[in-house]
C-alpha positions as CSV (number, residue, x, y, z in Angstrom):
1,M,-5.2,73.5,9.9
2,D,-8.1,71.3,9.0
3,I,-11.5,72.6,7.7
4,S,-13.4,72.0,10.9
5,T,-10.8,74.0,12.9
6,A,-11.0,76.8,10.4
7,A,-14.8,76.9,10.6
8,Q,-14.5,77.1,14.4
9,R,-12.0,80.0,14.3
10,L,-14.2,81.8,11.8
11,R,-17.3,81.5,14.0
12,E,-15.4,82.7,17.0
13,N,-13.9,85.7,15.1
14,V,-17.2,86.9,13.7
15,G,-18.8,86.2,17.1
16,R,-16.7,89.2,18.4
17,V,-18.9,91.6,16.5
18,M,-22.2,89.6,16.2
19,V,-24.1,87.6,18.8
20,G,-25.8,84.3,18.0
21,K,-25.0,84.0,14.3
22,D,-22.8,80.9,14.4
23,E,-25.1,79.0,12.0
24,S,-25.1,81.8,9.5
25,V,-21.3,82.1,9.7
26,N,-20.8,78.3,9.2
27,L,-23.2,78.2,6.2
28,A,-21.4,81.1,4.7
29,F,-18.1,79.2,5.0
30,V,-19.7,76.2,3.4
31,A,-20.7,78.4,0.4
32,L,-17.1,79.8,0.3
33,L,-15.6,76.3,0.3
34,C,-17.7,75.4,-2.7
35,E,-16.8,78.6,-4.6
36,G,-20.4,79.6,-4.5
37,H,-22.1,83.0,-3.7
38,L,-24.3,83.9,-0.8
39,L,-27.6,85.8,-0.7
40,L,-28.5,87.3,2.6
41,E,-32.2,88.3,2.8
42,D,-34.1,89.9,5.6
43,V,-35.6,93.2,6.8
44,P,-33.3,96.1,7.4
45,G,-31.4,96.3,10.7
46,T,-30.9,92.6,11.3
47,G,-27.1,92.6,10.6
48,K,-26.8,91.5,7.0
49,T,-24.1,94.1,6.1
50,T,-22.3,93.6,9.4
51,L,-22.1,89.9,8.9
52,A,-20.7,90.3,5.4
53,K,-18.1,92.8,6.5
54,A,-17.1,90.6,9.4
55,L,-16.7,87.6,7.1
56,A,-14.6,89.6,4.7
57,K,-12.3,90.9,7.5
58,S,-11.8,87.4,8.8
59,L,-10.3,86.3,5.5
60,D,-7.1,87.4,4.0
61,C,-8.6,88.6,0.8
62,T,-9.2,91.9,-1.1
63,F,-12.6,93.4,-0.4
64,R,-14.8,95.9,-2.1
65,R,-18.3,97.0,-1.3
66,I,-21.0,98.3,-3.8
67,Q,-24.1,100.1,-2.6
68,F,-26.7,99.2,-5.2
69,T,-29.0,102.1,-6.2
70,P,-31.5,102.5,-9.0
71,D,-29.1,104.7,-11.0
72,L,-26.2,102.2,-10.8
73,L,-24.9,101.2,-14.3
74,P,-23.2,98.0,-15.4
75,S,-20.0,99.8,-16.1
76,D,-20.0,100.9,-12.4
77,L,-19.4,97.2,-11.6
78,T,-17.1,96.1,-14.4
79,G,-15.1,99.3,-14.9
80,L,-14.5,101.1,-18.2
81,A,-11.9,102.4,-20.6
82,I,-11.1,106.1,-20.2
83,Y,-9.2,108.1,-22.8
84,N,-5.9,109.5,-21.5
85,Q,-5.0,112.8,-23.2
86,K,-1.4,112.5,-22.2
87,T,-0.8,109.1,-23.7
88,Q,-3.4,109.5,-26.3
89,D,-4.7,106.0,-25.6
90,F,-7.5,104.4,-23.7
91,E,-6.8,103.1,-20.2
92,F,-8.9,100.6,-18.4
93,R,-10.1,101.6,-14.9
94,P,-11.1,98.4,-13.1
95,G,-14.4,98.3,-11.3
96,P,-15.2,96.7,-7.9
97,L,-15.9,93.3,-9.5
98,L,-12.2,92.7,-9.8
99,T,-11.8,91.8,-6.2
100,Q,-11.8,88.6,-4.2
101,I,-14.7,89.3,-1.8
102,L,-17.5,91.6,-3.1
103,L,-20.3,92.9,-0.8
104,A,-23.2,93.8,-3.1
105,D,-25.3,95.7,-0.6
106,E,-29.1,95.9,-1.2
107,I,-28.7,94.2,-4.6
108,N,-32.4,94.4,-5.4
109,R,-32.4,98.2,-5.3
110,A,-30.7,98.2,-8.7
111,T,-32.5,97.8,-12.0
112,P,-32.6,94.3,-13.6
113,R,-30.1,95.4,-16.2
114,T,-27.4,96.2,-13.6
115,Q,-28.3,93.1,-11.6
116,S,-27.6,91.0,-14.7
117,A,-24.1,92.5,-15.0
118,L,-23.1,90.3,-12.1
119,L,-24.0,87.1,-13.9
120,E,-20.9,86.6,-16.0
121,A,-18.6,87.3,-13.0
122,M,-20.6,85.0,-10.7
123,Q,-20.8,82.1,-13.1
124,E,-17.9,82.3,-15.5
125,R,-15.4,84.0,-13.1
126,Q,-14.7,86.7,-15.7
127,I,-15.8,90.1,-16.9
128,T,-16.0,91.5,-20.4
129,V,-15.4,95.2,-21.1
130,D,-15.3,96.6,-24.7
131,G,-14.8,93.1,-26.0
132,N,-11.9,92.3,-23.7
133,T,-12.3,89.4,-21.3
134,M,-10.5,89.5,-17.9
135,R,-10.5,86.8,-15.2
136,V,-11.6,87.8,-11.7
137,P,-9.2,86.9,-8.8
138,R,-9.5,83.7,-6.8
139,P,-11.2,83.1,-4.5
140,F,-14.1,85.1,-5.8
141,F,-17.0,85.4,-3.4
142,V,-20.1,87.6,-3.8
143,I,-22.0,88.3,-0.6
144,A,-25.3,90.0,-1.7
145,T,-27.7,91.5,0.8
146,Q,-31.4,91.9,-0.1
147,N,-34.4,93.5,1.5
148,P,-37.8,91.7,1.0
149,V,-39.3,92.6,-2.4
150,E,-42.4,93.9,-0.7
151,L,-40.5,96.9,0.5
152,E,-40.6,100.1,-1.7
153,G,-37.8,100.8,-4.1
154,T,-36.8,97.2,-4.7
155,F,-36.8,95.1,-7.9
156,P,-37.1,91.3,-7.9
157,L,-33.9,89.5,-9.0
158,P,-34.1,87.7,-12.3
159,E,-34.6,84.0,-11.9
160,A,-31.3,83.3,-13.8
161,Q,-29.4,85.3,-11.3
162,V,-31.1,83.9,-8.2
163,D,-30.2,80.4,-9.4
164,R,-26.6,81.3,-9.5
165,F,-26.5,82.1,-5.7
166,F,-25.2,79.0,-4.0
167,M,-27.2,79.6,-0.8
168,R,-29.8,81.9,0.6
169,L,-29.9,82.8,4.3
170,E,-32.2,84.8,6.4
171,I,-30.4,86.4,9.3
172,G,-33.6,86.7,11.5
173,Y,-34.2,88.6,14.7
174,P,-32.1,87.7,17.8
175,N,-33.8,86.2,20.7
176,A,-34.2,88.1,24.0
177,A,-30.9,86.9,25.5
178,Q,-28.9,87.6,22.4
179,E,-30.4,91.1,22.0
180,S,-29.6,91.9,25.6
181,A,-26.0,90.7,25.1
182,M,-25.7,92.8,22.0
183,L,-26.8,95.9,24.0
184,K,-24.3,95.2,26.8
185,R,-21.5,94.8,24.2
186,F,-22.4,98.1,22.7
187,E,-22.1,99.8,26.1
188,R,-18.5,98.5,26.4
189,Q,-17.6,99.3,22.8
190,A,-19.5,102.5,22.2
191,T,-16.4,104.5,21.2
192,N,-14.8,101.8,19.0
193,D,-16.1,99.9,16.1
194,P,-15.4,96.2,16.9
195,L,-15.0,95.5,13.1
196,D,-11.8,97.5,13.2
197,A,-10.2,95.1,15.6
198,L,-11.0,92.0,13.6
199,A,-7.9,90.2,12.2
200,P,-7.8,87.5,9.5
201,V,-8.0,83.9,10.7
202,L,-7.5,82.2,7.4
203,D,-4.9,83.1,4.7
204,N,-5.6,83.0,0.9
205,A,-3.4,80.0,0.1
206,T,-4.9,77.9,2.9
207,L,-8.5,78.8,1.8
208,L,-7.8,77.7,-1.8
209,E,-6.4,74.4,-0.5
210,M,-9.5,73.8,1.6
211,Q,-11.7,74.5,-1.4
212,R,-9.9,71.6,-3.2
213,A,-10.0,69.4,-0.1
214,A,-13.8,69.8,0.3
215,Q,-14.4,68.3,-3.1
216,T,-12.8,65.0,-2.0
217,I,-15.4,64.3,0.8
218,R,-17.0,60.9,0.1
219,V,-20.6,60.7,-1.0
220,E,-22.2,57.3,-1.1
221,E,-24.3,56.4,-4.2
222,S,-27.4,56.0,-2.0
223,I,-27.0,59.6,-0.8
224,R,-26.5,60.9,-4.3
225,E,-29.7,59.2,-5.4
226,Y,-31.4,60.7,-2.3
227,M,-30.4,64.2,-3.5
228,V,-31.6,63.5,-7.0
229,S,-34.9,62.2,-5.7
230,I,-35.4,65.5,-3.7
231,A,-34.6,67.6,-6.8
232,R,-37.0,65.6,-9.0
233,A,-39.7,65.7,-6.4
234,T,-39.7,69.5,-6.6
235,R,-40.3,69.4,-10.4
236,A,-43.2,67.0,-10.1
237,H,-45.0,68.8,-7.1
238,S,-48.4,70.2,-8.0
239,A,-47.9,73.3,-6.0
240,I,-44.6,74.3,-7.8
241,E,-44.5,75.9,-11.2
242,L,-40.8,75.6,-11.6
243,G,-38.7,73.1,-9.6
244,V,-35.0,72.9,-8.7
245,S,-32.6,73.1,-11.7
246,P,-29.8,70.6,-12.2
247,R,-27.5,73.3,-11.0
248,G,-29.4,73.4,-7.7
249,A,-28.9,69.6,-7.3
250,L,-25.2,70.0,-8.0
251,F,-24.9,72.8,-5.5
252,L,-26.7,70.6,-2.9
253,Y,-24.1,67.9,-3.5
254,H,-21.2,70.2,-3.1
255,A,-22.8,71.8,0.0
256,A,-23.1,68.5,1.7
257,Q,-19.5,67.7,1.1
258,A,-18.3,71.0,2.5
259,Y,-20.7,70.9,5.5
260,A,-19.4,67.4,6.4
261,A,-15.9,68.7,6.3
262,T,-16.8,71.6,8.7
263,Q,-18.1,68.9,11.1
264,G,-14.8,67.0,11.0
265,R,-16.1,64.1,8.8
266,D,-14.8,62.8,5.5
267,F,-18.2,61.4,4.4
268,V,-21.7,62.8,4.0
269,L,-24.7,61.7,6.0
270,P,-28.4,61.9,4.9
271,D,-28.9,64.3,7.8
272,D,-26.5,66.7,6.1
273,V,-28.7,66.7,3.0
274,K,-31.9,67.3,5.1
275,Y,-30.3,70.2,7.0
276,L,-28.9,71.9,3.9
277,A,-31.8,71.5,1.5
278,P,-33.8,74.5,2.7
279,F,-30.8,76.9,2.4
280,V,-29.7,75.6,-1.0
281,L,-33.0,74.8,-2.8
282,T,-35.7,77.1,-1.4
283,H,-34.8,80.2,-3.5
284,R,-34.8,78.1,-6.7
285,L,-38.5,77.3,-6.6
286,I,-41.3,79.3,-8.3
287,L,-44.6,78.6,-6.8
288,N,-47.9,78.6,-8.8
289,A,-50.5,81.3,-8.2
290,Q,-52.9,79.1,-6.1
291,T,-50.1,78.1,-3.8
292,R,-49.1,81.7,-3.1
293,L,-52.8,82.7,-2.5
294,R,-53.0,80.0,0.1
295,G,-50.1,81.5,1.9
296,R,-47.7,78.5,1.5
297,T,-44.0,79.3,1.2
298,A,-41.2,77.7,-0.7
299,Q,-39.6,76.8,2.6
300,D,-42.8,74.9,3.7
301,L,-42.7,72.9,0.5
302,I,-39.0,72.0,0.7
303,H,-39.5,70.8,4.2
304,E,-42.5,68.8,3.1
305,I,-40.6,67.2,0.2
306,V,-37.6,66.4,2.2
307,E,-39.8,64.6,4.8
308,S,-41.7,62.7,2.1
309,V,-38.6,61.4,0.2
310,P,-37.3,58.2,1.9
311,A,-33.8,58.8,3.3
312,P,-31.2,56.0,2.7
313,V,-30.5,53.8,5.7
314,E,-27.4,51.8,6.5
315,N,-27.8,48.1,5.7
316,P,-27.7,45.9,8.7
């Protein structure tokens, strides 16, 4: 099975429980191919958790879910050593981080200290408990959902943690036709949860092979320079206090490779970069106070920068 076929099967499988989310599913698969992590942000009730669960059930991987709350402790994520009176020794009880797909539900309802406990696992693919380091399984994919920080009971994620999310997606409201189709589907399946009927469409070994294959997609030098120019333009923009990090530019490079593979190509186009830039780069920007007061958003600025940087063209 090639990558484009796998992406199509994944979209179709998730489409059994969610209507009109093909783009979100495809972008999530791009993040997974790049061994990145996904941040889903939107108001409650738009299907963030359902999308995460559907993605997890469509993949032949172990799955754990954590409901983040203000009283959640770092040890609730990593696990801890508990003294066993029978053996008179400490036994390690693994936490939910030792899984392949982790749903961190409402991640910004936990305190910054607990949010930061994810950093080592997300970046280094390992956890440390009582001085002992353990590797997390592969693939390791964190799907975090987040409500807008303006809502009560939420804490903004630390910049270092936000930068480690490969991609940020907004689910958005369905249009009228999609919402009507959703209600009709609910009438037919009122007594059964459609998530229960989902079967995996991709096995673990094939997924790891596809992750390696995505890294071989060809990127011409002119397109690499195009990505660098976009990243550097964010750092020089007068409306932006902190631009895209080098990690962000590297993630954009890998995302373009994986996206091209999902489209059945073995090479990257400038249009791939333009399409992916808002999803990969927007959450890495910190705007200055004047820009925020004027009501401009990071997404507005990324679109402006992408349009202002000349895209490479094929030589005649």
